[in-house]
BALOBA-1460 file (C-alpha; in Angstrom, 3 decimals):
// residues 297
<rec num="1" residu="x" x="0.000" y="0.000" z="0.000"/>
<rec num="2" residu="x" x="1.402" y="3.416" z="-0.978"/>
<rec num="3" residu="x" x="2.248" y="5.607" z="1.999"/>
<rec num="4" residu="x" x="0.032" y="8.666" z="2.235"/>
<rec num="5" residu="x" x="2.174" y="11.772" z="2.707"/>
<rec num="6" residu="x" x="1.086" y="15.050" z="4.332"/>
<rec num="7" residu="x" x="-0.436" y="17.535" z="1.928"/>
<rec num="8" residu="x" x="1.736" y="20.317" z="0.554"/>
<rec num="9" residu="x" x="-0.950" y="22.020" z="-1.531"/>
<rec num="10" residu="x" x="-4.579" y="22.873" z="-0.883"/>
<rec num="11" residu="x" x="-7.390" y="24.469" z="-2.845"/>
<rec num="12" residu="x" x="-9.873" y="26.571" z="-0.871"/>
<rec num="13" residu="x" x="-13.258" y="26.958" z="-2.548"/>
<rec num="14" residu="x" x="-15.194" y="29.708" z="-0.806"/>
<rec num="15" residu="x" x="-13.474" y="32.678" z="0.845"/>
<rec num="16" residu="x" x="-16.245" y="34.390" z="2.740"/>
<rec num="17" residu="x" x="-16.204" y="35.254" z="6.451"/>
<rec num="18" residu="x" x="-14.830" y="31.841" z="7.389"/>
<rec num="19" residu="x" x="-12.987" y="30.709" z="4.279"/>
<rec num="20" residu="x" x="-10.792" y="33.789" z="4.004"/>
<rec num="21" residu="x" x="-9.353" y="33.311" z="7.487"/>
<rec num="22" residu="x" x="-8.840" y="29.624" z="6.834"/>
<rec num="23" residu="x" x="-7.004" y="30.321" z="3.562"/>
<rec num="24" residu="x" x="-4.679" y="32.821" z="5.261"/>
<rec num="25" residu="x" x="-3.766" y="30.369" z="8.006"/>
<rec num="26" residu="x" x="-3.124" y="27.621" z="5.473"/>
<rec num="27" residu="x" x="-0.742" y="29.892" z="3.570"/>
<rec num="28" residu="x" x="0.981" y="31.038" z="6.758"/>
<rec num="29" residu="x" x="1.575" y="27.399" z="7.714"/>
<rec num="30" residu="x" x="3.693" y="26.947" z="4.570"/>
<rec num="31" residu="x" x="1.183" y="25.180" z="2.357"/>
<rec num="32" residu="x" x="0.756" y="26.155" z="-1.280"/>
<rec num="33" residu="x" x="-2.742" y="27.629" z="-1.402"/>
<rec num="34" residu="x" x="-4.976" y="28.412" z="-4.349"/>
<rec num="35" residu="x" x="-8.356" y="29.977" z="-3.657"/>
<rec num="36" residu="x" x="-11.538" y="30.602" z="-5.583"/>
<rec num="37" residu="x" x="-14.612" y="32.619" z="-4.645"/>
<rec num="38" residu="x" x="-17.756" y="33.269" z="-6.649"/>
<rec num="39" residu="x" x="-17.113" y="37.000" z="-6.243"/>
<rec num="40" residu="x" x="-13.413" y="37.225" z="-7.070"/>
<rec num="41" residu="x" x="-12.965" y="40.668" z="-5.489"/>
<rec num="42" residu="x" x="-13.659" y="39.146" z="-2.057"/>
<rec num="43" residu="x" x="-10.767" y="36.704" z="-2.530"/>
<rec num="44" residu="x" x="-8.226" y="39.106" z="-4.017"/>
<rec num="45" residu="x" x="-6.965" y="40.498" z="-0.650"/>
<rec num="46" residu="x" x="-5.655" y="36.979" z="0.071"/>
<rec num="47" residu="x" x="-2.925" y="37.478" z="-2.540"/>
<rec num="48" residu="x" x="-1.081" y="39.657" z="-0.018"/>
<rec num="49" residu="x" x="-0.766" y="36.570" z="2.195"/>
<rec num="50" residu="x" x="0.686" y="34.398" z="-0.542"/>
<rec num="51" residu="x" x="-2.562" y="32.827" z="-1.737"/>
<rec num="52" residu="x" x="-2.986" y="32.435" z="-5.479"/>
<rec num="53" residu="x" x="-6.483" y="33.595" z="-6.430"/>
<rec num="54" residu="x" x="-8.022" y="31.795" z="-9.400"/>
<rec num="55" residu="x" x="-10.823" y="32.533" z="-11.824"/>
<rec num="56" residu="x" x="-12.460" y="29.095" z="-11.740"/>
<rec num="57" residu="x" x="-12.870" y="26.212" z="-9.294"/>
<rec num="58" residu="x" x="-11.125" y="23.903" z="-11.777"/>
<rec num="59" residu="x" x="-8.057" y="26.142" z="-11.848"/>
<rec num="60" residu="x" x="-7.956" y="26.130" z="-8.053"/>
<rec num="61" residu="x" x="-8.158" y="22.365" z="-7.584"/>
<rec num="62" residu="x" x="-5.782" y="21.316" z="-10.363"/>
<rec num="63" residu="x" x="-2.935" y="19.354" z="-8.790"/>
<rec num="64" residu="x" x="-4.054" y="20.064" z="-5.207"/>
<rec num="65" residu="x" x="-3.524" y="17.372" z="-2.581"/>
<rec num="66" residu="x" x="-6.554" y="18.549" z="-0.616"/>
<rec num="67" residu="x" x="-9.646" y="20.454" z="-1.708"/>
<rec num="68" residu="x" x="-11.323" y="22.365" z="1.134"/>
<rec num="69" residu="x" x="-14.874" y="23.578" z="0.517"/>
<rec num="70" residu="x" x="-16.258" y="26.318" z="2.766"/>
<rec num="71" residu="x" x="-19.361" y="27.543" z="0.989"/>
<rec num="72" residu="x" x="-22.884" y="28.671" z="1.886"/>
<rec num="73" residu="x" x="-24.529" y="25.249" z="1.902"/>
<rec num="74" residu="x" x="-24.244" y="21.702" z="0.626"/>
<rec num="75" residu="x" x="-25.926" y="22.418" z="-2.698"/>
<rec num="76" residu="x" x="-23.450" y="25.211" z="-3.485"/>
<rec num="77" residu="x" x="-20.506" y="23.033" z="-2.414"/>
<rec num="78" residu="x" x="-21.627" y="20.255" z="-4.737"/>
<rec num="79" residu="x" x="-22.320" y="22.610" z="-7.649"/>
<rec num="80" residu="x" x="-18.862" y="24.142" z="-7.221"/>
<rec num="81" residu="x" x="-17.152" y="20.757" z="-7.166"/>
<rec num="82" residu="x" x="-19.016" y="19.758" z="-10.313"/>
<rec num="83" residu="x" x="-17.577" y="22.857" z="-11.972"/>
<rec num="84" residu="x" x="-14.130" y="21.664" z="-10.868"/>
<rec num="85" residu="x" x="-14.680" y="18.048" z="-11.946"/>
<rec num="86" residu="x" x="-12.469" y="18.150" z="-15.047"/>
<rec num="87" residu="x" x="-9.426" y="18.995" z="-12.909"/>
<rec num="88" residu="x" x="-10.040" y="16.577" z="-10.016"/>
<rec num="89" residu="x" x="-7.699" y="13.591" z="-9.777"/>
<rec num="90" residu="x" x="-8.821" y="10.220" z="-8.402"/>
<rec num="91" residu="x" x="-7.588" y="9.933" z="-4.839"/>
<rec num="92" residu="x" x="-7.687" y="13.650" z="-4.131"/>
<rec num="93" residu="x" x="-8.818" y="14.359" z="-0.567"/>
<rec num="94" residu="x" x="-11.954" y="16.463" z="-0.347"/>
<rec num="95" residu="x" x="-12.376" y="18.094" z="3.068"/>
<rec num="96" residu="x" x="-15.992" y="19.245" z="2.977"/>
<rec num="97" residu="x" x="-16.222" y="21.880" z="5.743"/>
<rec num="98" residu="x" x="-19.525" y="23.499" z="4.764"/>
<rec num="99" residu="x" x="-22.402" y="22.865" z="7.162"/>
<rec num="100" residu="x" x="-24.359" y="20.879" z="4.600"/>
<rec num="101" residu="x" x="-27.024" y="19.106" z="6.621"/>
<rec num="102" residu="x" x="-28.033" y="15.472" z="6.304"/>
<rec num="103" residu="x" x="-30.051" y="15.599" z="3.090"/>
<rec num="104" residu="x" x="-27.439" y="17.559" z="1.121"/>
<rec num="105" residu="x" x="-24.605" y="15.317" z="2.320"/>
<rec num="106" residu="x" x="-26.018" y="12.324" z="0.446"/>
<rec num="107" residu="x" x="-25.377" y="13.658" z="-3.120"/>
<rec num="108" residu="x" x="-21.986" y="14.953" z="-1.949"/>
<rec num="109" residu="x" x="-21.033" y="11.418" z="-0.918"/>
<rec num="110" residu="x" x="-22.314" y="10.080" z="-4.250"/>
<rec num="111" residu="x" x="-20.282" y="12.620" z="-6.244"/>
<rec num="112" residu="x" x="-17.122" y="11.810" z="-4.288"/>
<rec num="113" residu="x" x="-17.632" y="8.115" z="-4.966"/>
<rec num="114" residu="x" x="-18.228" y="8.774" z="-8.672"/>
<rec num="115" residu="x" x="-15.029" y="10.836" z="-8.990"/>
<rec num="116" residu="x" x="-13.024" y="8.500" z="-6.709"/>
<rec num="117" residu="x" x="-12.301" y="11.245" z="-4.211"/>
<rec num="118" residu="x" x="-11.385" y="10.561" z="-0.586"/>
<rec num="119" residu="x" x="-14.171" y="12.471" z="1.141"/>
<rec num="120" residu="x" x="-13.819" y="13.759" z="4.684"/>
<rec num="121" residu="x" x="-16.994" y="15.182" z="6.200"/>
<rec num="122" residu="x" x="-15.362" y="17.969" z="8.205"/>
<rec num="123" residu="x" x="-17.649" y="20.804" z="9.345"/>
<rec num="124" residu="x" x="-16.040" y="23.287" z="11.709"/>
<rec num="125" residu="x" x="-17.299" y="24.916" z="14.873"/>
<rec num="126" residu="x" x="-16.422" y="28.561" z="15.270"/>
<rec num="127" residu="x" x="-16.983" y="31.986" z="13.780"/>
<rec num="128" residu="x" x="-14.907" y="34.749" z="12.192"/>
<rec num="129" residu="x" x="-12.372" y="35.315" z="14.975"/>
<rec num="130" residu="x" x="-11.506" y="31.630" z="15.509"/>
<rec num="131" residu="x" x="-11.255" y="31.199" z="11.731"/>
<rec num="132" residu="x" x="-8.832" y="34.114" z="11.510"/>
<rec num="133" residu="x" x="-6.706" y="32.874" z="14.420"/>
<rec num="134" residu="x" x="-6.668" y="29.203" z="13.409"/>
<rec num="135" residu="x" x="-8.658" y="28.174" z="16.486"/>
<rec num="136" residu="x" x="-11.619" y="26.376" z="14.905"/>
<rec num="137" residu="x" x="-12.820" y="23.018" z="16.164"/>
<rec num="138" residu="x" x="-12.744" y="20.551" z="13.281"/>
<rec num="139" residu="x" x="-15.266" y="17.704" z="13.415"/>
<rec num="140" residu="x" x="-14.145" y="14.993" z="11.034"/>
<rec num="141" residu="x" x="-15.327" y="11.665" z="9.663"/>
<rec num="142" residu="x" x="-13.368" y="9.979" z="6.891"/>
<rec num="143" residu="x" x="-10.973" y="7.171" z="5.999"/>
<rec num="144" residu="x" x="-8.125" y="6.646" z="8.457"/>
<rec num="145" residu="x" x="-5.833" y="6.054" z="5.500"/>
<rec num="146" residu="x" x="-5.958" y="9.697" z="4.394"/>
<rec num="147" residu="x" x="-5.699" y="11.349" z="7.795"/>
<rec num="148" residu="x" x="-1.928" y="11.847" z="7.358"/>
<rec num="149" residu="x" x="-2.681" y="13.766" z="4.140"/>
<rec num="150" residu="x" x="-5.136" y="16.179" z="5.686"/>
<rec num="151" residu="x" x="-3.528" y="16.751" z="9.076"/>
<rec num="152" residu="x" x="-1.456" y="19.808" z="7.974"/>
<rec num="153" residu="x" x="-4.690" y="21.394" z="6.720"/>
<rec num="154" residu="x" x="-6.693" y="20.739" z="9.881"/>
<rec num="155" residu="x" x="-3.707" y="21.696" z="12.038"/>
<rec num="156" residu="x" x="-3.484" y="25.075" z="10.284"/>
<rec num="157" residu="x" x="-7.168" y="25.992" z="10.556"/>
<rec num="158" residu="x" x="-8.042" y="24.519" z="13.934"/>
<rec num="159" residu="x" x="-6.900" y="24.210" z="17.504"/>
<rec num="160" residu="x" x="-8.292" y="20.693" z="17.703"/>
<rec num="161" residu="x" x="-9.643" y="17.971" z="15.425"/>
<rec num="162" residu="x" x="-12.187" y="15.486" z="16.746"/>
<rec num="163" residu="x" x="-12.464" y="12.348" z="14.611"/>
<rec num="164" residu="x" x="-15.902" y="10.806" z="14.987"/>
<rec num="165" residu="x" x="-15.925" y="8.137" z="12.273"/>
<rec num="166" residu="x" x="-14.026" y="6.372" z="9.496"/>
<rec num="167" residu="x" x="-16.485" y="7.185" z="6.731"/>
<rec num="168" residu="x" x="-18.126" y="10.381" z="5.531"/>
<rec num="169" residu="x" x="-21.153" y="8.277" z="4.592"/>
<rec num="170" residu="x" x="-21.963" y="7.848" z="8.281"/>
<rec num="171" residu="x" x="-22.624" y="11.626" z="8.475"/>
<rec num="172" residu="x" x="-21.293" y="11.391" z="12.041"/>
<rec num="173" residu="x" x="-19.487" y="14.743" z="11.814"/>
<rec num="174" residu="x" x="-22.454" y="16.514" z="10.249"/>
<rec num="175" residu="x" x="-24.824" y="15.072" z="12.843"/>
<rec num="176" residu="x" x="-22.567" y="16.266" z="15.669"/>
<rec num="177" residu="x" x="-22.252" y="19.702" z="14.058"/>
<rec num="178" residu="x" x="-26.040" y="20.069" z="13.896"/>
<rec num="179" residu="x" x="-26.352" y="19.261" z="17.601"/>
<rec num="180" residu="x" x="-23.616" y="21.746" z="18.487"/>
<rec num="181" residu="x" x="-25.166" y="24.405" z="16.264"/>
<rec num="182" residu="x" x="-28.561" y="23.866" z="17.867"/>
<rec num="183" residu="x" x="-27.013" y="24.817" z="21.210"/>
<rec num="184" residu="x" x="-25.144" y="27.834" z="19.801"/>
<rec num="185" residu="x" x="-28.197" y="29.221" z="18.006"/>
<rec num="186" residu="x" x="-30.470" y="28.713" z="21.005"/>
<rec num="187" residu="x" x="-28.085" y="30.491" z="23.382"/>
<rec num="188" residu="x" x="-27.777" y="33.317" z="20.846"/>
<rec num="189" residu="x" x="-31.549" y="33.759" z="20.795"/>
<rec num="190" residu="x" x="-31.740" y="33.511" z="24.583"/>
<rec num="191" residu="x" x="-29.173" y="36.294" z="24.887"/>
<rec num="192" residu="x" x="-30.921" y="38.473" z="22.309"/>
<rec num="193" residu="x" x="-34.312" y="38.039" z="23.996"/>
<rec num="194" residu="x" x="-32.969" y="38.747" z="27.475"/>
<rec num="195" residu="x" x="-31.360" y="41.983" z="26.272"/>
<rec num="196" residu="x" x="-34.595" y="42.930" z="24.506"/>
<rec num="197" residu="x" x="-36.657" y="42.269" z="27.645"/>
<rec num="198" residu="x" x="-34.216" y="44.274" z="29.746"/>
<rec num="199" residu="x" x="-34.578" y="47.158" z="27.307"/>
<rec num="200" residu="x" x="-38.360" y="46.897" z="27.349"/>
<rec num="201" residu="x" x="-38.547" y="46.840" z="31.152"/>
<rec num="202" residu="x" x="-35.962" y="49.545" z="31.659"/>
<rec num="203" residu="x" x="-33.558" y="47.172" z="33.429"/>
<rec num="204" residu="x" x="-29.865" y="48.036" z="33.494"/>
<rec num="205" residu="x" x="-28.117" y="45.120" z="31.722"/>
<rec num="206" residu="x" x="-25.210" y="45.392" z="34.138"/>
<rec num="207" residu="x" x="-27.585" y="44.297" z="36.873"/>
<rec num="208" residu="x" x="-28.263" y="41.112" z="34.926"/>
<rec num="209" residu="x" x="-24.540" y="40.481" z="34.465"/>
<rec num="210" residu="x" x="-23.924" y="41.069" z="38.170"/>
<rec num="211" residu="x" x="-26.733" y="38.656" z="38.995"/>
<rec num="212" residu="x" x="-25.221" y="35.733" z="37.067"/>
<rec num="213" residu="x" x="-21.551" y="36.588" z="37.647"/>
<rec num="214" residu="x" x="-19.428" y="33.616" z="38.648"/>
<rec num="215" residu="x" x="-22.328" y="31.188" z="38.779"/>
<rec num="216" residu="x" x="-23.503" y="28.336" z="36.549"/>
<rec num="217" residu="x" x="-25.747" y="30.709" z="34.570"/>
<rec num="218" residu="x" x="-22.824" y="32.919" z="33.557"/>
<rec num="219" residu="x" x="-21.427" y="32.600" z="30.039"/>
<rec num="220" residu="x" x="-18.570" y="34.285" z="28.236"/>
<rec num="221" residu="x" x="-20.435" y="33.815" z="24.972"/>
<rec num="222" residu="x" x="-23.543" y="35.513" z="26.386"/>
<rec num="223" residu="x" x="-21.450" y="38.417" z="27.620"/>
<rec num="224" residu="x" x="-19.741" y="38.860" z="24.252"/>
<rec num="225" residu="x" x="-22.975" y="38.701" z="22.260"/>
<rec num="226" residu="x" x="-24.939" y="40.984" z="24.567"/>
<rec num="227" residu="x" x="-22.108" y="43.505" z="24.448"/>
<rec num="228" residu="x" x="-22.354" y="43.510" z="20.643"/>
<rec num="229" residu="x" x="-26.032" y="44.434" z="20.799"/>
<rec num="230" residu="x" x="-25.588" y="47.103" z="23.427"/>
<rec num="231" residu="x" x="-22.790" y="48.894" z="21.612"/>
<rec num="232" residu="x" x="-24.541" y="48.560" z="18.250"/>
<rec num="233" residu="x" x="-21.680" y="46.556" z="16.747"/>
<rec num="234" residu="x" x="-23.261" y="43.979" z="14.470"/>
<rec num="235" residu="x" x="-20.287" y="43.286" z="12.226"/>
<rec num="236" residu="x" x="-20.863" y="39.633" z="11.396"/>
<rec num="237" residu="x" x="-18.763" y="36.924" z="12.913"/>
<rec num="238" residu="x" x="-21.568" y="34.648" z="11.698"/>
<rec num="239" residu="x" x="-24.264" y="36.254" z="9.553"/>
<rec num="240" residu="x" x="-27.967" y="36.074" z="10.360"/>
<rec num="241" residu="x" x="-28.832" y="34.701" z="6.916"/>
<rec num="242" residu="x" x="-26.328" y="31.867" z="7.343"/>
<rec num="243" residu="x" x="-27.623" y="31.145" z="10.838"/>
<rec num="244" residu="x" x="-31.138" y="30.961" z="9.359"/>
<rec num="245" residu="x" x="-29.912" y="28.345" z="6.898"/>
<rec num="246" residu="x" x="-28.358" y="26.322" z="9.715"/>
<rec num="247" residu="x" x="-31.540" y="26.603" z="11.767"/>
<rec num="248" residu="x" x="-33.480" y="25.141" z="8.846"/>
<rec num="249" residu="x" x="-31.021" y="22.242" z="8.602"/>
<rec num="250" residu="x" x="-31.388" y="21.559" z="12.326"/>
<rec num="251" residu="x" x="-35.188" y="21.506" z="12.131"/>
<rec num="252" residu="x" x="-35.060" y="19.219" z="9.088"/>
<rec num="253" residu="x" x="-32.649" y="16.854" z="10.851"/>
<rec num="254" residu="x" x="-34.982" y="16.690" z="13.820"/>
<rec num="255" residu="x" x="-37.906" y="15.871" z="11.565"/>
<rec num="256" residu="x" x="-35.922" y="13.048" z="9.932"/>
<rec num="257" residu="x" x="-35.134" y="11.656" z="13.377"/>
<rec num="258" residu="x" x="-38.663" y="12.059" z="14.705"/>
<rec num="259" residu="x" x="-37.518" y="14.711" z="17.188"/>
<rec num="260" residu="x" x="-39.611" y="17.839" z="17.702"/>
<rec num="261" residu="x" x="-37.407" y="20.916" z="18.046"/>
<rec num="262" residu="x" x="-39.672" y="23.733" z="19.178"/>
<rec num="263" residu="x" x="-36.852" y="26.106" z="20.116"/>
<rec num="264" residu="x" x="-35.034" y="25.600" z="16.833"/>
<rec num="265" residu="x" x="-38.236" y="26.215" z="14.869"/>
<rec num="266" residu="x" x="-39.026" y="29.368" z="16.823"/>
<rec num="267" residu="x" x="-35.423" y="30.496" z="16.439"/>
<rec num="268" residu="x" x="-35.606" y="30.015" z="12.698"/>
<rec num="269" residu="x" x="-38.662" y="32.279" z="12.642"/>
<rec num="270" residu="x" x="-36.768" y="34.911" z="14.668"/>
<rec num="271" residu="x" x="-33.894" y="34.899" z="12.186"/>
<rec num="272" residu="x" x="-36.311" y="35.370" z="9.303"/>
<rec num="273" residu="x" x="-37.998" y="38.302" z="11.037"/>
<rec num="274" residu="x" x="-34.593" y="39.892" z="11.619"/>
<rec num="275" residu="x" x="-33.749" y="39.355" z="7.943"/>
<rec num="276" residu="x" x="-37.047" y="40.934" z="6.879"/>
<rec num="277" residu="x" x="-36.117" y="43.963" z="8.976"/>
<rec num="278" residu="x" x="-32.874" y="44.315" z="7.022"/>
<rec num="279" residu="x" x="-30.402" y="42.528" z="9.305"/>
<rec num="280" residu="x" x="-29.586" y="39.467" z="7.197"/>
<rec num="281" residu="x" x="-25.955" y="40.432" z="6.607"/>
<rec num="282" residu="x" x="-25.337" y="41.430" z="10.228"/>
<rec num="283" residu="x" x="-24.229" y="39.185" z="13.062"/>
<rec num="284" residu="x" x="-26.737" y="36.538" z="14.087"/>
<rec num="285" residu="x" x="-27.311" y="38.251" z="17.434"/>
<rec num="286" residu="x" x="-29.438" y="40.597" z="15.294"/>
<rec num="287" residu="x" x="-32.100" y="38.126" z="16.422"/>
<rec num="288" residu="x" x="-32.565" y="40.932" z="18.983"/>
<rec num="289" residu="x" x="-34.483" y="42.970" z="16.407"/>
<rec num="290" residu="x" x="-37.045" y="40.187" z="15.994"/>
<rec num="291" residu="x" x="-38.353" y="41.091" z="19.466"/>
<rec num="292" residu="x" x="-39.809" y="44.396" z="18.299"/>
<rec num="293" residu="x" x="-42.605" y="45.159" z="15.850"/>
<rec num="294" residu="x" x="-41.339" y="48.680" z="15.293"/>
<rec num="295" residu="x" x="-37.967" y="50.328" z="15.703"/>
<rec num="296" residu="x" x="-35.815" y="48.612" z="18.314"/>
<rec num="297" residu="x" x="-34.587" y="50.689" z="21.287"/>
């Protein structure tokens, strides 16, 4: 059996909020990086970090040891890989990091099998800042034989990789990501609603923070997100419209499993109300605005 060597080159397809930080860290780690984004102008700043920006997905993946997809959803990831198909070599490792959901993962697995790609289902947990600092949590399921190939990639983008299965077909990584995301989205909504209620009742938010300080109800994440709302800083670390997509995937996964997810469904509705009010491109804590029929205080 031929020894699988660590990757020296990687193609990054999708350089949005998350993908751009990942591409920079890959280049800084010494890997040869080529990147493609649907809107090329969003990828061009990466050239200053040594990333070669390409015009097409096929140009990006040609000769790459690993192809990393970090796109909006599973359908876009698959469509992009189909555009790159002519340049994909059998045996190439495909690290699919998009949160695709269970239904969309099935045609991704089929395409990888058809093109003889070594697919690793590898969604990541984290937002803009962890992506930029290489501190994402990588959840991975894929063949043990290709783990030596992909380790330099996962090591560059994440602080830790958790392997949860030997086959992408098991969807073990995607299933775990959906559970983790359900918790993150629910705590985001809980924070947004508590701030909104405090505003409505005229309660000083510092009193709330003092009340939970140091106890089991305290949360660094809650503090960070509530501070964003209160200072009016909604620069997205994870956009509301993307969170709405993930909420839909969570609800759908629950339906497939026969699990009723009332909070996730209500949270999805909150995200859509925030989007309708013009906050789709802002941070997902813009769920706050869904608490008000008129202008938010």
